[in-house]
C-alpha positions as a LaTeX table, in Angstrom:
\begin{tabular}{lrrr}
\hline
Residue & $x$ (\AA) & $y$ (\AA) & $z$ (\AA) \\
\hline
Pro1 & 89.17 & 132.99 & 133.23 \\
Pro2 & 87.93 & 135.87 & 135.51 \\
Ala3 & 89.49 & 138.40 & 133.41 \\
Leu4 & 87.58 & 137.11 & 130.29 \\
Ala5 & 84.39 & 136.99 & 132.37 \\
Ala6 & 85.04 & 140.69 & 133.42 \\
Arg7 & 85.07 & 141.52 & 129.69 \\
Gly8 & 81.58 & 140.23 & 129.23 \\
His9 & 82.33 & 136.68 & 128.05 \\
Arg10 & 80.50 & 133.71 & 129.42 \\
Val11 & 83.26 & 131.45 & 130.75 \\
Met12 & 83.45 & 127.87 & 131.90 \\
Thr13 & 86.49 & 125.92 & 133.10 \\
Ile14 & 86.42 & 122.13 & 133.12 \\
Ser15 & 88.80 & 120.11 & 135.21 \\
Pro16 & 89.06 & 116.55 & 136.54 \\
Arg17 & 87.51 & 116.09 & 139.99 \\
Tyr18 & 90.43 & 115.03 & 141.86 \\
Asp19 & 89.10 & 115.98 & 145.28 \\
Gln20 & 85.88 & 116.72 & 147.22 \\
Tyr21 & 86.18 & 120.42 & 146.19 \\
Lys22 & 84.37 & 122.90 & 148.47 \\
Asp23 & 81.12 & 124.32 & 147.23 \\
Ala24 & 80.95 & 122.21 & 144.16 \\
Trp25 & 77.65 & 120.42 & 143.85 \\
Asp26 & 76.46 & 117.55 & 141.90 \\
Thr27 & 74.57 & 118.68 & 138.77 \\
Ser28 & 72.93 & 115.24 & 138.50 \\
Val29 & 73.90 & 115.38 & 134.78 \\
Ala30 & 75.61 & 112.25 & 133.58 \\
Val31 & 76.92 & 111.47 & 129.98 \\
Glu32 & 78.38 & 108.36 & 128.40 \\
Val33 & 81.65 & 108.55 & 126.70 \\
Lys34 & 83.67 & 105.83 & 124.90 \\
Val35 & 87.07 & 105.22 & 126.40 \\
Gly36 & 89.21 & 102.60 & 124.82 \\
Asp37 & 86.91 & 99.59 & 124.36 \\
Ser38 & 84.49 & 100.47 & 127.23 \\
Ile39 & 81.64 & 102.96 & 127.69 \\
Glu40 & 82.13 & 105.16 & 130.75 \\
Ile41 & 79.76 & 107.32 & 132.63 \\
Val42 & 80.84 & 110.75 & 133.90 \\
Arg43 & 79.04 & 113.20 & 136.09 \\
Phe44 & 79.43 & 116.97 & 136.37 \\
Phe45 & 79.98 & 118.99 & 139.57 \\
His46 & 79.75 & 122.66 & 139.44 \\
Cys47 & 80.41 & 125.85 & 141.41 \\
Tyr48 & 80.26 & 129.56 & 140.34 \\
Lys49 & 83.14 & 131.81 & 141.39 \\
Arg50 & 84.29 & 135.21 & 140.31 \\
Gly51 & 81.97 & 135.23 & 137.27 \\
Val52 & 83.20 & 131.78 & 136.04 \\
Asp53 & 81.35 & 128.43 & 135.87 \\
Arg54 & 83.83 & 125.95 & 137.45 \\
Val55 & 82.90 & 122.40 & 136.29 \\
Phe56 & 84.58 & 119.31 & 137.56 \\
Val57 & 84.42 & 115.90 & 135.71 \\
Asp58 & 83.68 & 113.12 & 138.17 \\
His59 & 84.93 & 109.56 & 137.49 \\
Pro60 & 86.78 & 106.95 & 139.44 \\
Met61 & 89.73 & 107.29 & 137.15 \\
Phe62 & 90.26 & 110.76 & 138.71 \\
Leu63 & 88.80 & 110.75 & 142.23 \\
Glu64 & 89.82 & 107.29 & 143.34 \\
Lys65 & 93.42 & 107.60 & 142.16 \\
Val66 & 94.26 & 110.82 & 143.95 \\
Trp67 & 93.95 & 110.97 & 147.74 \\
Gly68 & 95.51 & 113.28 & 150.39 \\
Lys69 & 97.46 & 116.12 & 148.88 \\
Thr70 & 96.65 & 116.13 & 145.08 \\
Gly71 & 99.61 & 118.13 & 143.89 \\
Ser72 & 102.03 & 115.33 & 143.24 \\
Lys73 & 99.54 & 112.51 & 142.34 \\
Ile74 & 97.63 & 113.99 & 139.38 \\
Tyr75 & 99.58 & 112.02 & 136.77 \\
Gly76 & 101.04 & 109.23 & 138.80 \\
Pro77 & 101.22 & 107.75 & 142.29 \\
Lys78 & 104.37 & 109.71 & 142.85 \\
Ala79 & 106.62 & 112.20 & 141.18 \\
Gly80 & 108.36 & 110.75 & 137.95 \\
Gln81 & 105.86 & 107.78 & 137.71 \\
Asp82 & 102.80 & 107.91 & 135.43 \\
Tyr83 & 99.55 & 106.02 & 135.78 \\
Leu84 & 99.38 & 103.38 & 133.10 \\
Asp85 & 95.92 & 104.59 & 132.01 \\
Asn86 & 96.67 & 108.25 & 131.60 \\
Glu87 & 95.74 & 108.12 & 128.01 \\
Leu88 & 92.36 & 106.83 & 128.81 \\
Arg89 & 91.90 & 109.35 & 131.72 \\
Phe90 & 92.51 & 112.32 & 129.50 \\
Ser91 & 90.67 & 110.90 & 126.56 \\
Leu92 & 87.65 & 110.92 & 129.00 \\
Leu93 & 88.33 & 114.40 & 130.11 \\
Cys94 & 88.49 & 115.77 & 126.55 \\
Gln95 & 85.22 & 114.08 & 125.65 \\
Ala96 & 83.50 & 115.18 & 128.79 \\
Ala97 & 84.61 & 118.85 & 128.02 \\
Leu98 & 83.10 & 118.72 & 124.73 \\
Glu99 & 79.74 & 117.59 & 126.20 \\
Ala100 & 79.60 & 120.14 & 129.02 \\
Pro101 & 78.55 & 123.27 & 127.01 \\
Arg102 & 75.58 & 121.31 & 125.47 \\
Val103 & 74.26 & 119.42 & 128.40 \\
Leu104 & 74.68 & 121.57 & 131.48 \\
Asn105 & 71.86 & 123.97 & 132.34 \\
Leu106 & 73.64 & 126.54 & 134.51 \\
Asn107 & 71.86 & 129.58 & 135.84 \\
Cys108 & 74.16 & 131.07 & 138.60 \\
Ser109 & 75.07 & 134.25 & 136.55 \\
Lys110 & 72.72 & 137.19 & 136.54 \\
Tyr111 & 73.67 & 137.79 & 132.94 \\
Phe112 & 73.49 & 134.36 & 131.41 \\
Ser113 & 71.32 & 131.25 & 131.90 \\
Gly114 & 70.85 & 127.81 & 130.37 \\
Pro115 & 73.29 & 125.79 & 128.44 \\
Tyr116 & 76.15 & 127.37 & 126.62 \\
Gly117 & 75.17 & 126.00 & 123.48 \\
Glu118 & 77.25 & 125.16 & 120.35 \\
Asp119 & 78.76 & 128.45 & 119.28 \\
Val120 & 81.72 & 128.27 & 121.63 \\
Leu121 & 85.46 & 128.62 & 121.70 \\
Phe122 & 87.33 & 125.78 & 123.46 \\
Ile123 & 90.66 & 126.62 & 124.93 \\
Ala124 & 92.78 & 123.42 & 125.31 \\
Asn125 & 95.63 & 123.56 & 127.68 \\
Asp126 & 98.80 & 121.28 & 127.07 \\
Trp127 & 98.90 & 117.66 & 125.89 \\
His128 & 96.27 & 116.54 & 128.36 \\
Thr129 & 93.53 & 118.20 & 126.32 \\
Ala130 & 95.11 & 117.94 & 122.87 \\
Leu131 & 92.45 & 115.42 & 121.68 \\
Met132 & 89.76 & 118.03 & 121.86 \\
Pro133 & 90.14 & 119.33 & 118.26 \\
Cys134 & 90.28 & 115.87 & 116.99 \\
Tyr135 & 87.10 & 114.83 & 118.80 \\
Leu136 & 85.43 & 118.06 & 117.81 \\
Arg137 & 85.87 & 117.43 & 114.14 \\
Ser138 & 85.37 & 113.55 & 114.23 \\
Met139 & 82.61 & 113.13 & 116.73 \\
Tyr140 & 80.70 & 116.37 & 116.35 \\
Gln141 & 81.18 & 118.57 & 113.28 \\
Ser142 & 81.09 & 115.42 & 111.05 \\
Arg143 & 77.51 & 115.11 & 112.44 \\
Gly144 & 76.51 & 118.78 & 111.96 \\
Ile145 & 77.07 & 119.62 & 115.71 \\
Tyr146 & 79.33 & 122.42 & 116.89 \\
Val147 & 79.61 & 123.65 & 113.23 \\
Asn148 & 80.85 & 127.08 & 114.28 \\
Ala149 & 82.87 & 125.98 & 117.35 \\
Lys150 & 86.65 & 126.51 & 117.30 \\
Val151 & 89.66 & 125.30 & 119.38 \\
Ala152 & 92.62 & 127.27 & 120.63 \\
Phe153 & 95.47 & 125.12 & 121.83 \\
Cys154 & 97.51 & 126.88 & 124.55 \\
Ile155 & 101.14 & 125.63 & 125.19 \\
His156 & 102.19 & 125.98 & 128.89 \\
Asn157 & 105.19 & 123.63 & 128.86 \\
Ile158 & 106.26 & 122.05 & 125.64 \\
Ala159 & 108.66 & 119.72 & 127.42 \\
Tyr160 & 105.62 & 117.43 & 128.38 \\
Gln161 & 104.07 & 116.31 & 125.06 \\
Gly162 & 102.14 & 113.13 & 125.80 \\
Arg163 & 104.24 & 110.65 & 124.01 \\
Phe164 & 102.91 & 107.09 & 124.02 \\
Ala165 & 103.36 & 103.85 & 122.03 \\
Phe166 & 102.45 & 104.09 & 118.50 \\
Ser167 & 100.01 & 101.18 & 118.77 \\
Asp168 & 98.07 & 103.13 & 121.36 \\
Phe169 & 96.45 & 105.20 & 118.73 \\
Ser170 & 93.72 & 102.63 & 118.57 \\
Phe171 & 92.73 & 103.46 & 122.22 \\
Leu172 & 91.85 & 106.91 & 121.09 \\
Asn173 & 88.88 & 105.96 & 118.96 \\
Leu174 & 89.76 & 108.35 & 116.10 \\
Pro175 & 89.50 & 107.65 & 112.45 \\
Asp176 & 92.70 & 106.70 & 110.69 \\
Glu177 & 92.97 & 110.06 & 108.94 \\
Tyr178 & 94.23 & 111.52 & 112.21 \\
Arg179 & 97.02 & 109.01 & 112.65 \\
Gly180 & 99.49 & 111.25 & 110.59 \\
Ser181 & 98.96 & 114.12 & 113.06 \\
Phe182 & 100.04 & 111.92 & 115.95 \\
Asp183 & 102.81 & 110.16 & 114.15 \\
Phe184 & 106.15 & 111.05 & 115.85 \\
Ile185 & 109.81 & 109.69 & 115.78 \\
Asp186 & 111.21 & 109.96 & 119.42 \\
Gly187 & 114.80 & 111.30 & 119.20 \\
Tyr188 & 115.84 & 112.21 & 115.71 \\
Glu189 & 119.43 & 112.80 & 116.87 \\
Lys190 & 119.35 & 110.06 & 119.59 \\
Pro191 & 121.20 & 106.68 & 119.06 \\
Val192 & 118.02 & 104.94 & 119.81 \\
Lys193 & 114.93 & 106.15 & 118.11 \\
Gly194 & 111.39 & 105.00 & 118.34 \\
Arg195 & 107.99 & 105.59 & 116.74 \\
Lys196 & 105.40 & 107.04 & 118.99 \\
Ile197 & 102.21 & 109.08 & 118.93 \\
Asn198 & 102.55 & 112.63 & 120.32 \\
Trp199 & 99.45 & 114.23 & 121.65 \\
Met200 & 100.78 & 117.70 & 121.72 \\
Lys201 & 101.88 & 117.43 & 117.97 \\
Ala202 & 98.26 & 116.50 & 117.07 \\
Gly203 & 96.86 & 119.36 & 119.19 \\
Ile204 & 99.03 & 121.83 & 117.42 \\
Leu205 & 98.17 & 120.57 & 114.00 \\
Glu206 & 94.50 & 120.08 & 114.49 \\
Ser207 & 93.64 & 123.26 & 116.45 \\
His208 & 92.36 & 126.34 & 114.72 \\
Arg209 & 94.76 & 128.54 & 116.55 \\
Val210 & 97.93 & 127.93 & 118.63 \\
Val211 & 98.90 & 130.25 & 121.43 \\
Thr212 & 101.26 & 130.20 & 124.46 \\
Val213 & 101.17 & 131.58 & 128.04 \\
Ser214 & 103.15 & 134.76 & 126.95 \\
Pro215 & 104.62 & 136.47 & 123.98 \\
Tyr216 & 108.04 & 135.70 & 125.49 \\
Tyr217 & 107.39 & 131.97 & 125.45 \\
Ala218 & 106.09 & 132.05 & 121.99 \\
Gln219 & 109.44 & 133.59 & 120.82 \\
Glu220 & 111.33 & 131.09 & 122.86 \\
Leu221 & 109.73 & 128.17 & 121.25 \\
Val222 & 110.79 & 129.19 & 117.75 \\
Ser223 & 114.10 & 130.70 & 118.58 \\
Gly224 & 116.15 & 127.42 & 117.97 \\
Val225 & 115.88 & 123.71 & 117.19 \\
Asp226 & 116.06 & 122.72 & 120.73 \\
Lys227 & 113.54 & 125.17 & 122.13 \\
Gly228 & 110.71 & 123.13 & 120.34 \\
Val229 & 111.87 & 119.94 & 122.15 \\
Glu230 & 111.57 & 117.90 & 118.83 \\
Leu231 & 108.59 & 119.68 & 117.65 \\
Asp232 & 110.40 & 122.53 & 116.10 \\
Asn233 & 109.62 & 121.31 & 112.64 \\
Val234 & 105.87 & 121.42 & 113.52 \\
Leu235 & 106.00 & 124.80 & 115.16 \\
\hline
\end{tabular}
């Protein structure tokens, strides 16, 4: 992000507020998002560092679950164990990220001020943000909002794809037309197969552009059947 800012772009990063981050102040801006069957209220915290607006999404699903050293507790209470509501947590993050450029009035930069507006490029990172292109199209562009906005999906580690029970699609509050992008058979060559939804698959198919963390990793992902970790046919 600082490198993009140094090239003259206005840059915002959006992350969960897992901790009481130093220098991040409460913007007093709150928005409602629908997560599963409930309406949740999220707040935004903000700090400005190295030319980048650092925005943190505040909600009990993030801050109250992670205490002490956050590194090993972001996705579950301990390594190898996931929180049962991870789908809801990251659905909330994706929706909050789409709201932030429109609702936050940020004036820390000497070059830019006010909301970012709607002519933006979202960069979604890994499966946790893979719902962003789906929500962008279904919740905003279908209503004439963010008409020129685009999503680039960046793959950091294809081994983690966000695979969940097929019946969980209803939790995502997406139209049925997106179901096919999530539809996934877990283990084509395994003795026991199962139908799942796959967030990363949907992120790849629904985004305007797919990138990786390096040219070498991009080549690795398409170099053989196993490198795509069962998404080789999609890549």
